[in-house]
C-alpha positions, 0 to 999 in steps of 0.5 A: 748428410752432415748437417750442423746442429746449432746450439741455441738457448733452448738447447742449453736450457733443456740440457741444464734442466735435464742435468739438474732433474737427474741430480734432484731425482738421485738426491730424492732417492737418497733421502727417501731410503735414508729416512725409510731405513732409520730405526728411530733409535738414539744413542748418545756418545756413539763415538766414545762408545766405539772407542771403548769397544775393547773394554766392552769385549773384555767385560763380556769375556769376564761375564761369560766365565761367571756363567750367570743367567737371568730371566725376566718377567713384567706383569701389569697389576693395574693401569701403569703399575707393573711387577718386575721380577728377575730370576738369577741363576748359575749355568748349572741352574743354582739360584744366585743369592744375596746379589745387589740388583738394579734395573734401568728401564729405557724406551728405545725410541722415546727419551725422558722416560728412563727409570732406575729401580732397585730390586730386592730378593723375594725368595732365593734367586728371585728379585723383584719390585713394583714399577710404574711405566708411563707408556705401553709398548717395548721397554729395554730393561738393563740389569746390573747385578753384583755379588759380595766379592765384586763380580758384576753381571750386566744384561739387557732384556726387552720387555713389553708393557701391555 
């Protein structure tokens, strides 16, 4: 009843091939899920940004106390020409006047197309500029506004160039 099993070269070969097949299958699954879940966003200096996290939180607290709000609008004029407008107001709805506004347009997935645009005040609290965006699709508009006393406001809006 107790038959001894001999370990032959064939048994060792099958065992080794089975072992490595499992390893390759698991690694293949890891690679598939890693590539499938990557959003395509690229962030430079992520480690340094992580170290500055407490300063970022303090800045967000100061900005929250200001109570400023921004609304943006991007309208295609022709081809790649667009008009960008930003409405700046207080929490109570009063228009914010005489601000220095800059907007950085960034493509979340394509490097090399970033643009810095200075906005001018068109009417009280409404700032705007013409801009050329070379690619259609989603853009990130990072607004930086500053008043005469040095209060700063930074907000990121997603806009779509259609």
